[in-house]
N, CA and C atoms as a LAMMPS dump frame, in Angstrom:
ITEM: TIMESTEP
0
ITEM: NUMBER OF ATOMS
309
ITEM: BOX BOUNDS ff ff ff
-5.0000000000000000e+02 5.0000000000000000e+02
-5.0000000000000000e+02 5.0000000000000000e+02
-5.0000000000000000e+02 5.0000000000000000e+02
ITEM: ATOMS id mol type element x y z
1 1 1 N 126.019 95.105 86.594
2 1 2 C 126.44 96.809 86.424
3 1 3 C 125.767 97.197 87.868
4 2 1 N 126.342 98.152 88.508
5 2 2 C 126.125 98.45 89.92
6 2 3 C 125.534 99.924 90.072
7 3 1 N 124.46 100.305 90.669
8 3 2 C 123.953 101.431 90.955
9 3 3 C 123.923 101.774 92.189
10 4 1 N 124.24 102.995 92.841
11 4 2 C 124.095 103.335 94.156
12 4 3 C 122.799 104.024 94.444
13 5 1 N 122.27 103.575 95.155
14 5 2 C 120.961 104.624 95.63
15 5 3 C 121.272 105.735 96.088
16 6 1 N 120.412 106.71 96.492
17 6 2 C 120.511 107.974 97.358
18 6 3 C 121.086 107.847 98.572
19 7 1 N 120.619 106.809 99.323
20 7 2 C 121.309 106.35 100.715
21 7 3 C 122.228 105.625 100.713
22 8 1 N 123.147 105.485 99.615
23 8 2 C 124.302 104.653 99.798
24 8 3 C 124.084 103.058 99.527
25 9 1 N 122.936 102.747 99.377
26 9 2 C 122.749 101.17 99.185
27 9 3 C 123.331 100.725 97.592
28 10 1 N 123.933 99.628 97.284
29 10 2 C 124.119 99.206 96.102
30 10 3 C 123.112 98.078 95.546
31 11 1 N 122.631 98.463 94.204
32 11 2 C 121.993 97.655 93.373
33 11 3 C 122.548 97.377 92.159
34 12 1 N 122.316 95.898 92.325
35 12 2 C 123.037 95.2 91.114
36 12 3 C 122.027 95.149 90.08
37 13 1 N 122.271 95.595 88.58
38 13 2 C 121.408 95.406 87.619
39 13 3 C 121.964 94.608 86.202
40 14 1 N 121.449 93.675 85.906
41 14 2 C 121.733 93.161 84.453
42 14 3 C 121.542 94.278 83.397
43 15 1 N 122.773 94.797 83.025
44 15 2 C 122.65 96.016 82.048
45 15 3 C 122.843 95.414 80.357
46 16 1 N 122.599 96.621 79.571
47 16 2 C 122.697 96.581 78.178
48 16 3 C 124.215 97.509 78.069
49 17 1 N 125.21 96.681 77.445
50 17 2 C 126.448 97.541 77.013
51 17 3 C 126.285 98.477 76.01
52 18 1 N 126.56 99.573 76.203
53 18 2 C 126.337 100.739 75.089
54 18 3 C 127.756 101.551 74.944
55 19 1 N 128.624 100.819 74.442
56 19 2 C 130.23 101.271 74.296
57 19 3 C 129.943 102.432 73.745
58 20 1 N 129.7 103.613 74.205
59 20 2 C 129.724 104.947 73.46
60 20 3 C 131.263 105.807 73.828
61 21 1 N 131.503 106.449 72.72
62 21 2 C 132.84 107.085 72.981
63 21 3 C 132.844 108.474 74.01
64 22 1 N 133.736 108.304 74.89
65 22 2 C 133.537 109.392 75.917
66 22 3 C 132.889 108.984 77.247
67 23 1 N 132.371 107.601 77.112
68 23 2 C 131.692 107.363 78.496
69 23 3 C 132.553 107.385 79.447
70 24 1 N 132.193 107.293 80.817
71 24 2 C 132.821 107.443 81.929
72 24 3 C 132.103 106.296 83.183
73 25 1 N 132.787 105.103 82.423
74 25 2 C 132.445 104.074 83.446
75 25 3 C 133.351 103.686 84.214
76 26 1 N 133.213 103.272 85.304
77 26 2 C 134.143 102.689 86.104
78 26 3 C 133.935 101.11 86.359
79 27 1 N 135.144 100.259 86.155
80 27 2 C 134.995 98.776 85.801
81 27 3 C 136.143 98.42 87.004
82 28 1 N 135.245 97.504 87.968
83 28 2 C 136.425 96.659 88.999
84 28 3 C 136.046 95.464 89.171
85 29 1 N 136.966 94.589 88.739
86 29 2 C 136.53 93.096 89.081
87 29 3 C 135.391 92.748 87.934
88 30 1 N 135.611 93.303 87.028
89 30 2 C 134.404 92.82 86.174
90 30 3 C 133.133 93.669 86.176
91 31 1 N 132.845 94.389 87.268
92 31 2 C 131.551 94.95 87.403
93 31 3 C 131.555 96.303 87.079
94 32 1 N 130.776 96.823 86.194
95 32 2 C 130.482 98.228 85.908
96 32 3 C 129.774 98.903 86.717
97 33 1 N 130.471 100.073 87.007
98 33 2 C 129.452 100.901 88.375
99 33 3 C 129.034 102.219 87.573
100 34 1 N 127.837 102.32 87.605
101 34 2 C 127.156 103.273 86.767
102 34 3 C 127.554 104.866 87.732
103 35 1 N 127.318 106.094 86.599
104 35 2 C 127.963 107.22 87.15
105 35 3 C 126.881 107.863 87.717
106 36 1 N 125.708 107.403 87.433
107 36 2 C 124.277 107.899 88.222
108 36 3 C 123.75 107.256 89.381
109 37 1 N 123.011 107.801 90.137
110 37 2 C 122.115 106.834 91.192
111 37 3 C 121.275 106.135 90.593
112 38 1 N 120.926 104.923 91.34
113 38 2 C 119.721 104.177 91.045
114 38 3 C 118.475 104.873 90.481
115 39 1 N 117.993 105.946 91.543
116 39 2 C 116.899 106.977 91.654
117 39 3 C 117.09 107.802 90.458
118 40 1 N 118.15 108.286 90.053
119 40 2 C 118.504 109.114 88.938
120 40 3 C 118.252 108.348 87.491
121 41 1 N 118.428 107.273 87.448
122 41 2 C 118.574 106.401 86.475
123 41 3 C 117.082 105.967 86.249
124 42 1 N 116.283 106.166 86.929
125 42 2 C 114.762 105.778 86.993
126 42 3 C 113.899 106.906 87.1
127 43 1 N 114.508 107.99 86.748
128 43 2 C 113.898 109.258 86.838
129 43 3 C 112.873 109.394 85.409
130 44 1 N 113.423 109.369 84.287
131 44 2 C 112.726 109.197 83.075
132 44 3 C 111.486 108.108 83.194
133 45 1 N 111.538 107.094 83.672
134 45 2 C 110.819 106.033 83.586
135 45 3 C 109.196 106.545 84.414
136 46 1 N 109.738 107.132 85.686
137 46 2 C 108.889 107.855 86.622
138 46 3 C 108.072 108.808 85.757
139 47 1 N 108.833 109.683 85.187
140 47 2 C 108.03 110.748 84.531
141 47 3 C 107.031 110.204 83.563
142 48 1 N 107.631 109.125 82.815
143 48 2 C 106.632 108.4 81.467
144 48 3 C 105.47 107.94 82.564
145 49 1 N 105.486 107.172 83.541
146 49 2 C 104.412 106.573 84.208
147 49 3 C 103.42 107.578 84.594
148 50 1 N 104.015 108.83 85.13
149 50 2 C 103.103 110.007 85.548
150 50 3 C 102.325 110.632 84.458
151 51 1 N 103.062 110.607 83.234
152 51 2 C 102.369 111.215 82.221
153 51 3 C 101.078 110.038 81.777
154 52 1 N 101.517 108.805 81.473
155 52 2 C 100.626 107.903 81.249
156 52 3 C 99.462 107.716 82.281
157 53 1 N 99.772 107.897 83.425
158 53 2 C 98.495 107.732 84.479
159 53 3 C 97.519 108.976 84.333
160 54 1 N 98.174 110.082 83.851
161 54 2 C 97.447 111.572 83.554
162 54 3 C 96.543 111.268 82.541
163 55 1 N 97.193 110.746 81.552
164 55 2 C 96.459 110.352 80.232
165 55 3 C 95.256 109.774 80.502
166 56 1 N 95.2 108.463 81.196
167 56 2 C 94.358 107.588 81.551
168 56 3 C 93.069 107.99 82.702
169 57 1 N 93.783 108.655 83.634
170 57 2 C 92.87 109.181 84.669
171 57 3 C 92.06 110.305 84.281
172 58 1 N 92.603 111.141 83.607
173 58 2 C 92.05 112.845 83.25
174 58 3 C 91.303 112.467 81.893
175 59 1 N 91.322 111.293 81.052
176 59 2 C 90.453 111.421 79.854
177 59 3 C 89.116 110.948 80.05
178 60 1 N 88.392 110.569 79.149
179 60 2 C 86.928 110.174 79.183
180 60 3 C 86.598 108.894 79.635
181 61 1 N 87.729 108.136 79.678
182 61 2 C 87.295 106.713 79.933
183 61 3 C 87.089 106.605 81.378
184 62 1 N 87.721 107.487 82.415
185 62 2 C 87.82 107.465 83.551
186 62 3 C 87.89 106.115 84.455
187 63 1 N 88.654 105.059 84.472
188 63 2 C 88.767 104.029 85.091
189 63 3 C 88.933 104.09 86.467
190 64 1 N 88.281 103.17 87.296
191 64 2 C 88.589 102.904 88.738
192 64 3 C 89.999 102.583 89.026
193 65 1 N 90.612 101.857 88.006
194 65 2 C 92.067 101.442 88.5
195 65 3 C 92.631 101.263 86.891
196 66 1 N 94.168 101.824 87.546
197 66 2 C 95.102 101.926 86.067
198 66 3 C 96.156 101.012 86.431
199 67 1 N 96.689 100.207 85.881
200 67 2 C 97.975 99.215 86.004
201 67 3 C 98.921 99.772 84.725
202 68 1 N 100.197 100.13 85.02
203 68 2 C 101.128 100.311 83.855
204 68 3 C 102.141 99.291 84.203
205 69 1 N 102.473 98.624 83.214
206 69 2 C 103.845 97.651 83.154
207 69 3 C 104.725 98.275 82.02
208 70 1 N 105.857 98.863 82.585
209 70 2 C 106.856 99.154 81.672
210 70 3 C 107.732 98.034 81.482
211 71 1 N 108.581 97.73 80.439
212 71 2 C 109.513 97.085 79.963
213 71 3 C 110.923 97.989 80.013
214 72 1 N 111.919 97.505 81.031
215 72 2 C 112.995 98.775 81.473
216 72 3 C 114.334 98.106 81.019
217 73 1 N 114.967 98.719 80.169
218 73 2 C 116.395 98.284 80.085
219 73 3 C 117.41 99.395 80.654
220 74 1 N 118.321 98.718 81.193
221 74 2 C 119.489 99.536 82.163
222 74 3 C 120.505 99.707 81.281
223 75 1 N 121.121 100.963 81.36
224 75 2 C 122.418 101.158 80.547
225 75 3 C 123.384 102.044 81.474
226 76 1 N 124.592 101.532 81.516
227 76 2 C 125.583 102.386 82.65
228 76 3 C 125.424 104.147 82.18
229 77 1 N 125.44 104.426 80.96
230 77 2 C 125.458 105.732 80.437
231 77 3 C 124.291 106.411 80.746
232 78 1 N 122.811 105.938 80.096
233 78 2 C 121.759 106.486 80.066
234 78 3 C 120.823 106.53 80.95
235 79 1 N 121.184 105.513 81.814
236 79 2 C 120.196 104.85 83.033
237 79 3 C 119.3 103.882 82.605
238 80 1 N 118.079 103.988 83.173
239 80 2 C 116.852 103.215 82.817
240 80 3 C 115.961 103.913 81.444
241 81 1 N 115.889 103.146 80.471
242 81 2 C 115.074 103.616 79.538
243 81 3 C 113.995 102.44 78.985
244 82 1 N 112.94 102.804 78.787
245 82 2 C 111.74 102.069 78.487
246 82 3 C 112.163 101.136 76.98
247 83 1 N 112.483 99.771 77.448
248 83 2 C 112.591 99.16 76.519
249 83 3 C 111.548 99.028 75.073
250 84 1 N 112.311 98.735 74.152
251 84 2 C 111.313 98.753 72.427
252 84 3 C 111.482 97.193 72.053
253 85 1 N 110.274 96.865 71.309
254 85 2 C 110.131 95.715 70.926
255 85 3 C 109.926 94.636 71.809
256 86 1 N 109.358 93.584 71.434
257 86 2 C 108.77 92.371 72.291
258 86 3 C 109.864 91.669 72.785
259 87 1 N 111.044 91.571 72.152
260 87 2 C 112.237 90.613 72.658
261 87 3 C 112.65 91.537 73.8
262 88 1 N 112.84 92.745 73.873
263 88 2 C 113.636 93.657 74.734
264 88 3 C 112.422 93.983 75.958
265 89 1 N 111.401 94.141 75.588
266 89 2 C 110.297 94.725 77.114
267 89 3 C 109.129 95.175 76.065
268 90 1 N 108.253 95.896 77.024
269 90 2 C 106.684 96.144 76.574
270 90 3 C 106.318 97.122 77.369
271 91 1 N 105.37 97.454 77.185
272 91 2 C 104.151 98.256 77.887
273 91 3 C 102.943 97.789 77.861
274 92 1 N 102.35 97.598 79.129
275 92 2 C 101.002 97.014 79.174
276 92 3 C 100.218 97.826 80.227
277 93 1 N 99.203 97.968 79.572
278 93 2 C 98.197 99.19 80.359
279 93 3 C 96.782 98.303 80.644
280 94 1 N 96.477 98.14 81.909
281 94 2 C 95.368 97.593 82.2
282 94 3 C 94.26 98.759 82.936
283 95 1 N 93.265 98.874 82.559
284 95 2 C 92.162 99.698 82.979
285 95 3 C 91.065 98.883 83.584
286 96 1 N 90.74 98.944 84.721
287 96 2 C 89.49 98.326 85.277
288 96 3 C 88.48 99.294 86.03
289 97 1 N 87.065 99.017 85.627
290 97 2 C 86.136 99.546 86.166
291 97 3 C 85.315 98.518 87.358
292 98 1 N 84.796 99.317 88.093
293 98 2 C 83.963 98.687 89.147
294 98 3 C 82.429 98.505 88.707
295 99 1 N 81.709 97.84 88.974
296 99 2 C 80.454 97.61 88.537
297 99 3 C 79.7 98.67 89.113
298 100 1 N 78.844 99.183 88.737
299 100 2 C 78.059 100.276 88.874
300 100 3 C 76.624 99.839 89.612
301 101 1 N 76.011 100.584 90.742
302 101 2 C 74.812 100.018 91.415
303 101 3 C 75.062 98.71 92.057
304 102 1 N 76.125 98.35 92.871
305 102 2 C 76.496 97.14 93.337
306 102 3 C 75.491 97.039 94.517
307 103 1 N 75.227 95.872 95.384
308 103 2 C 74.157 95.238 96.376
309 103 3 C 74.984 95.945 97.807
């Protein structure tokens, strides 16, 4: 499947087919072209990452570093979605603290 970026570049992504009635996909030469931009497809994942970072940074744990890894699945109709289940993807959160009172 191909997404166009906001600046016109083409991003090829291996996607999940979700043949929903009324979908508006354009297929040429066996390649499905998404109806959304790549940035638009990732908007929901970006919002989820911002929310997760806010939870960990503003909570009582106060880590020095936060790493969040999302399993992401692409669909021509819905864009990027956070994958469910271990076979499709995952969410990994790594919190780190620096030792206090270093030399």
